[in-house]
C-alpha positions in Angstrom: 0.0 0.0 0.0 1.4 3.4 -0.9 1.5 6.3 1.5 -1.4 8.7 0.9 -3.3 6.3 -1.3 -5.4 4.7 1.5 -7.7 1.9 0.9 -9.1 3.2 -2.3 -9.5 0.0 -4.3 -11.9 -2.8 -3.4 -9.3 -5.6 -3.8 -6.9 -3.7 -1.5 -9.7 -3.3 1.1 -10.5 -7.0 0.8 -6.9 -8.1 1.3 -6.6 -5.8 4.4 -9.8 -7.2 5.9 -8.6 -10.8 5.3 -5.3 -10.0 6.9 -7.0 -8.5 10.0 -9.5 -11.4 10.2 -6.8 -14.1 9.9 -4.5 -12.6 12.4 -7.1 -11.9 15.1 -7.8 -14.6 17.7 -11.2 -15.3 19.2 -10.0 -13.4 22.4 -9.2 -10.4 20.3 -12.7 -10.5 18.7 -14.4 -11.0 22.1 -12.5 -8.0 23.5 -13.7 -5.7 20.7 -17.2 -7.0 20.9 -17.5 -7.0 24.7 -19.7 -4.2 25.9 -18.4 -1.8 28.5 -19.3 -2.7 32.0 -22.5 -1.1 33.1 -22.2 1.9 35.3 -23.3 0.3 38.6 -21.4 2.4 41.0 -23.6 5.4 41.9 -22.7 8.2 44.2 -24.8 8.7 47.3 -26.2 12.1 46.6 -28.3 13.9 49.3 -31.8 15.1 48.5 -30.5 18.7 48.6 -27.7 17.8 46.2 -30.2 16.2 43.8 -32.3 19.3 44.0 -29.4 21.7 43.3 -28.3 19.4 40.4 -31.7 19.4 38.8 -32.2 23.2 39.1 -28.7 23.8 37.8 -29.2 21.5 34.8 -32.4 23.4 33.9 -30.7 26.8 34.4 -28.4 29.0 32.5 -26.1 29.9 35.4 -25.2 29.2 38.9 -26.4 32.7 39.8 -29.9 31.8 38.5 -29.8 28.6 40.7 -28.8 30.6 43.7 -31.6 33.1 43.2 -34.2 30.4 42.6 -33.2 28.4 45.6 -32.4 31.3 47.9 -28.8 30.3 48.3 -25.5 32.0 47.7 -23.5 31.2 44.6 -20.8 29.8 46.9 -23.3 27.3 48.4 -24.4 26.3 44.9 -20.7 25.8 43.9 -20.1 23.8 47.1 -23.0 21.4 46.3 -21.8 21.0 42.7 -18.3 20.4 43.8 -19.4 17.7 46.3 -21.5 16.1 43.6 -18.5 16.0 41.2 -16.3 14.6 44.1 -18.8 11.8 44.8 -18.9 10.8 41.1 -15.1 10.8 41.1 -15.0 8.6 44.2 -17.0 5.9 42.5 -14.8 6.0 39.5 -17.0 8.0 37.2 -15.7 11.6 37.0 -18.0 14.2 35.7 -16.1 17.5 35.3 -18.5 19.3 33.0 -22.2 20.1 33.0 -22.7 17.8 30.0 -21.0 14.9 31.8 -23.2 15.5 34.9 -26.3 15.4 32.7 -25.1 12.1 31.2 -24.3 10.6 34.6 -27.6 11.6 36.1 -29.5 10.2 33.1 -27.5 6.9 33.3 -28.2 6.6 37.0 -31.9 7.3 36.7 -31.6 10.4 38.9 -33.3 12.4 36.3 -35.4 11.8 33.2 -34.9 13.5 29.9 -38.3 15.2 30.4 -37.0 16.8 33.6 -34.6 19.0 31.5 
């Protein structure tokens, strides 16, 4: 195969696939086909943390959460920091808002209709 040419021809693609198929063992195939382990470890979030999380996921900012819940922005940040820490402790870090949405949906803490 020439550099820069890629797998442009059908015979070349067929030979490449045959080579891959012949050299792979059943263990290799099983490893590629094995689904990821389900996310069973869930953080133990308090009811207040769940409430702050849900309001924050629906809001544009932490300031809006603070105003809606009669909290300071610092308290909102503390709750969110603890939520993230709890996810990290169970081996499922969630450093961004999008990742927290994904984790909460995976764990059944929220439904898509809640957002």
